[in-house]
C-alpha positions as CSV (number, residue, x, y, z in Angstrom):
1,X,-4.4,20.0,3.1
2,X,-5.7,16.6,4.0
3,X,-6.3,14.5,0.9
4,X,-6.7,10.8,0.3
5,X,-3.0,10.4,1.2
6,X,-3.8,11.2,4.8
7,X,-4.8,7.7,5.9
8,X,-6.5,6.8,9.1
9,X,-9.8,8.7,8.8
10,X,-10.9,12.1,7.8
11,X,-13.2,14.7,9.4
12,X,-16.3,16.1,7.9
13,X,-17.2,13.3,5.5
14,X,-20.9,13.2,5.9
15,X,-23.6,11.0,4.4
16,X,-24.9,7.4,4.8
17,X,-22.3,4.7,5.4
18,X,-22.0,1.8,2.9
19,X,-22.0,-1.4,4.9
20,X,-22.0,-3.7,1.9
21,X,-19.7,-6.6,2.9
22,X,-19.5,-8.3,-0.5
23,X,-15.9,-8.8,-1.6
24,X,-16.8,-8.2,-5.3
25,X,-19.9,-6.2,-6.1
26,X,-19.6,-6.7,-9.9
27,X,-18.0,-9.4,-12.0
28,X,-15.5,-7.1,-13.6
29,X,-14.0,-6.5,-10.1
30,X,-12.8,-10.1,-10.0
31,X,-10.9,-9.5,-13.3
32,X,-9.2,-6.3,-12.0
33,X,-8.2,-8.2,-8.9
34,X,-6.7,-11.0,-11.1
35,X,-4.8,-8.5,-13.2
36,X,-3.3,-6.9,-10.1
37,X,-2.2,-10.3,-8.8
38,X,-0.7,-11.3,-12.1
39,X,1.2,-7.9,-12.2
40,X,2.6,-8.6,-8.7
41,X,3.5,-12.2,-9.7
42,X,5.5,-10.9,-12.7
43,X,7.0,-7.8,-11.1
44,X,10.7,-7.2,-11.5
45,X,11.1,-6.6,-7.8
46,X,10.7,-10.4,-7.2
47,X,14.3,-11.0,-8.1
48,X,15.3,-9.2,-4.9
49,X,12.3,-10.1,-2.6
50,X,12.1,-13.2,-0.5
51,X,11.8,-16.1,-1.2
52,X,13.5,-15.3,-4.5
53,X,12.1,-15.9,-8.0
54,X,13.9,-16.3,-11.3
55,X,11.6,-13.6,-12.7
56,X,14.0,-12.7,-15.5
57,X,13.6,-16.1,-17.0
58,X,9.8,-15.8,-17.3
59,X,8.8,-15.1,-20.9
60,X,6.7,-12.1,-20.3
61,X,6.8,-8.7,-21.9
62,X,5.8,-7.1,-18.6
63,X,9.1,-5.7,-17.2
64,X,8.0,-3.3,-14.5
65,X,8.0,-3.1,-10.7
66,X,4.5,-3.5,-9.3
67,X,3.7,-4.0,-5.6
68,X,0.9,-3.0,-3.2
69,X,2.8,0.3,-2.8
70,X,2.5,1.0,-6.5
71,X,-1.2,0.1,-6.4
72,X,-1.8,2.5,-3.5
73,X,0.1,5.4,-5.0
74,X,-1.6,4.9,-8.3
75,X,-5.0,5.1,-6.8
76,X,-4.1,8.1,-4.7
77,X,-3.0,9.9,-7.8
78,X,-6.6,10.2,-8.9
79,X,-8.5,13.4,-8.7
80,X,-9.5,13.7,-5.0
81,X,-13.2,14.1,-5.9
82,X,-13.1,10.9,-8.0
83,X,-11.2,9.1,-5.3
84,X,-14.0,9.6,-2.7
85,X,-16.7,9.1,-5.3
86,X,-15.6,5.7,-6.7
87,X,-15.8,2.3,-5.1
88,X,-12.8,0.3,-4.0
89,X,-12.1,-1.6,-7.2
90,X,-13.0,1.4,-9.3
91,X,-10.0,3.1,-7.7
92,X,-7.9,0.0,-8.5
93,X,-9.1,0.2,-12.1
94,X,-8.1,3.8,-12.4
95,X,-4.7,3.4,-10.9
96,X,-3.8,0.3,-13.0
97,X,-5.1,1.7,-16.2
98,X,-3.1,4.9,-15.7
99,X,0.0,2.8,-15.0
100,X,-0.2,1.0,-18.3
101,X,-0.8,4.2,-20.1
102,X,2.1,5.9,-18.4
103,X,4.4,2.9,-19.2
104,X,3.4,2.8,-22.9
105,X,1.7,-0.6,-22.9
106,X,-1.6,0.9,-24.1
107,X,-3.0,4.3,-25.1
108,X,-6.1,6.0,-24.0
109,X,-7.4,5.7,-27.6
110,X,-6.9,1.9,-27.5
111,X,-8.8,1.7,-24.2
112,X,-11.7,3.7,-25.6
113,X,-11.7,1.5,-28.7
114,X,-11.8,-1.7,-26.7
115,X,-14.7,-0.3,-24.6
116,X,-16.6,0.4,-27.8
117,X,-15.9,-3.0,-29.3
118,X,-17.8,-5.7,-27.4
119,X,-16.4,-8.4,-29.7
120,X,-12.8,-7.9,-28.4
121,X,-11.3,-11.4,-27.7
122,X,-8.4,-12.7,-25.7
123,X,-5.2,-13.9,-27.3
124,X,-2.7,-16.4,-25.8
125,X,0.9,-15.9,-26.8
126,X,3.9,-18.1,-26.5
127,X,5.1,-18.7,-23.0
128,X,1.7,-18.5,-21.5
129,X,2.1,-21.8,-19.6
130,X,5.4,-20.5,-18.0
131,X,3.7,-17.2,-17.1
132,X,0.7,-19.1,-15.5
133,X,3.2,-21.3,-13.5
134,X,4.9,-18.2,-12.1
135,X,1.6,-16.6,-11.1
136,X,0.5,-19.8,-9.4
137,X,3.9,-20.2,-7.6
138,X,3.6,-16.6,-6.4
139,X,0.1,-17.2,-5.1
140,X,1.4,-20.1,-3.1
141,X,4.6,-18.5,-1.7
142,X,4.1,-14.8,-1.9
143,X,6.9,-12.4,-1.2
144,X,8.3,-10.5,1.8
145,X,9.9,-7.1,2.2
146,X,12.0,-8.4,5.0
147,X,15.7,-7.9,4.6
148,X,18.7,-8.2,6.9
149,X,18.9,-8.3,10.7
150,X,17.2,-5.5,12.6
151,X,19.3,-2.7,14.1
152,X,16.7,-0.8,16.1
153,X,17.2,2.7,17.3
154,X,14.5,2.3,19.9
155,X,14.0,-0.3,22.7
156,X,10.9,-1.5,24.4
157,X,9.8,1.0,27.0
158,X,11.1,4.0,25.1
159,X,8.8,7.0,24.8
160,X,8.6,8.4,21.3
161,X,6.9,11.2,19.4
162,X,5.4,10.4,16.1
163,X,6.6,12.6,13.2
164,X,4.2,15.1,11.6
165,X,5.0,14.4,8.0
166,X,3.5,16.3,5.0
167,X,0.0,15.0,4.2
168,X,0.3,15.8,0.5
169,X,2.3,12.7,-0.4
170,X,1.9,8.9,-0.2
171,X,2.4,7.7,3.4
172,X,1.8,4.7,5.6
173,X,1.4,6.9,8.7
174,X,-2.2,7.2,10.0
175,X,-3.1,10.9,10.3
176,X,-4.5,10.6,13.8
177,X,-1.0,9.5,15.1
178,X,0.9,12.5,13.8
179,X,2.6,14.4,16.6
180,X,1.3,12.1,19.3
181,X,3.4,10.5,22.0
182,X,3.5,6.7,22.5
183,X,5.5,3.9,24.0
184,X,7.6,1.3,22.1
185,X,6.5,-2.2,23.0
186,X,8.6,-4.3,20.6
187,X,10.4,-4.2,17.3
188,X,10.0,-6.9,14.7
189,X,12.8,-9.2,13.8
190,X,14.6,-8.1,10.6
191,X,14.3,-4.8,8.7
192,X,11.6,-4.1,6.1
193,X,11.7,-2.1,3.0
194,X,8.8,-0.4,1.3
195,X,9.0,-0.8,-2.5
196,X,8.2,2.8,-3.2
197,X,10.4,5.6,-1.8
198,X,8.0,8.2,-0.3
199,X,8.6,11.8,0.6
200,X,8.2,11.1,4.3
201,X,11.2,8.8,4.7
202,X,10.2,5.2,4.0
203,X,11.5,3.0,1.3
204,X,14.9,1.6,2.3
205,X,15.0,-1.3,4.8
206,X,14.4,-0.2,8.4
207,X,13.0,-1.6,11.7
208,X,9.3,-1.6,12.3
209,X,7.9,-1.1,15.8
210,X,4.8,-1.8,17.8
211,X,3.9,1.4,19.5
212,X,1.3,1.7,22.2
213,X,-0.9,4.8,22.6
214,X,-3.2,5.9,25.4
215,X,-6.6,6.8,23.9
216,X,-6.6,10.1,25.8
217,X,-3.3,11.1,24.1
218,X,-5.0,10.6,20.7
219,X,-8.5,11.9,21.3
220,X,-8.4,13.9,24.6
221,X,-11.7,14.4,26.2
222,X,-13.3,12.5,23.3
223,X,-11.8,9.2,24.4
224,X,-14.3,6.8,25.9
225,X,-13.9,5.9,29.6
226,X,-12.0,2.7,30.1
227,X,-11.0,2.4,26.4
228,X,-8.2,0.0,25.6
229,X,-4.8,1.1,24.4
230,X,-4.2,1.4,20.7
231,X,-1.3,-0.3,19.1
232,X,0.2,0.6,15.7
233,X,2.9,-0.9,13.6
234,X,5.2,2.0,12.4
235,X,8.3,2.4,10.4
236,X,11.3,3.8,12.2
237,X,11.3,6.9,10.1
238,X,8.0,7.9,11.7
239,X,9.5,7.8,15.3
240,X,11.7,10.3,17.1
241,X,12.9,10.5,20.7
242,X,10.8,12.8,22.9
243,X,14.0,14.4,24.1
244,X,14.3,16.0,20.7
245,X,11.3,18.1,21.7
246,X,13.4,19.9,24.3
C-alpha cells in the first residue's frame, strides 16, 4: 500500500492545490522551526559528523540523536489521514511532540496542561549561554553525513535498474523510479551515511550516484514530446546491475 512513506508523488489525490508560498503561515510555525534547529544543534550525532563538535561538553539535558531523518520518520509515523490533512509545520509539530513523549521528556498530560495554561512562562537554566553558542555555531557551520573515500560499485555509463523496495517503511527513493532503468552519470566524492537505518538498506556510509532517466522509461506514452532527461541522486543500495534481471 502506498502511504506517506512512498515519496515522489501519489495518484488519486484530488482537490484544489494550495499554492500559498509563505514560508511560515502562522507565528507558532517559526517556533517549531527554531525548536527543530536547536535539537539538531544539540544532537549527539554531532560528535561523529563533520566538522566535529564537542557536543558532550555542552551543558544540555538533551542527549538524543536528532537529524532530518528523525524529523521525517517522526512525521511519517502519524496516522495517514492526519498526515495528508495537516499542513507542513503541523506535521513537524506532531513528529517532534511524539519524540519528546516517547523519550520521556514530557508527558501528554503535561502538554495538555500547558495548552490550557496561557500564563506558562519560559525559564532559563544554567548553561544557557553555552547552549546558545552551540546553536549559533551549528547554524554557521552545519554538519555533513560525508565519511571516507568513495568505493563505488558502479561507473559512469553503467545501466542500472532501480530497486523496488517496500513502500511501507521510511525511504529516500521516489516511488516513480522503482523498478525503472537508468544510466549512471557520476558518483559523488566520498561516501554518505543516513542517520536512520531504514528497512530498504540505507543508513551506513555508501556512495551516492547521479542517475539519468529517459522520461519515456518513467511515464511511457504519458511523457511529453521532447521532454528533458530526469536526473536523481540515489544511494547505492537502490541500484542494481541490469544483468541481475537475466
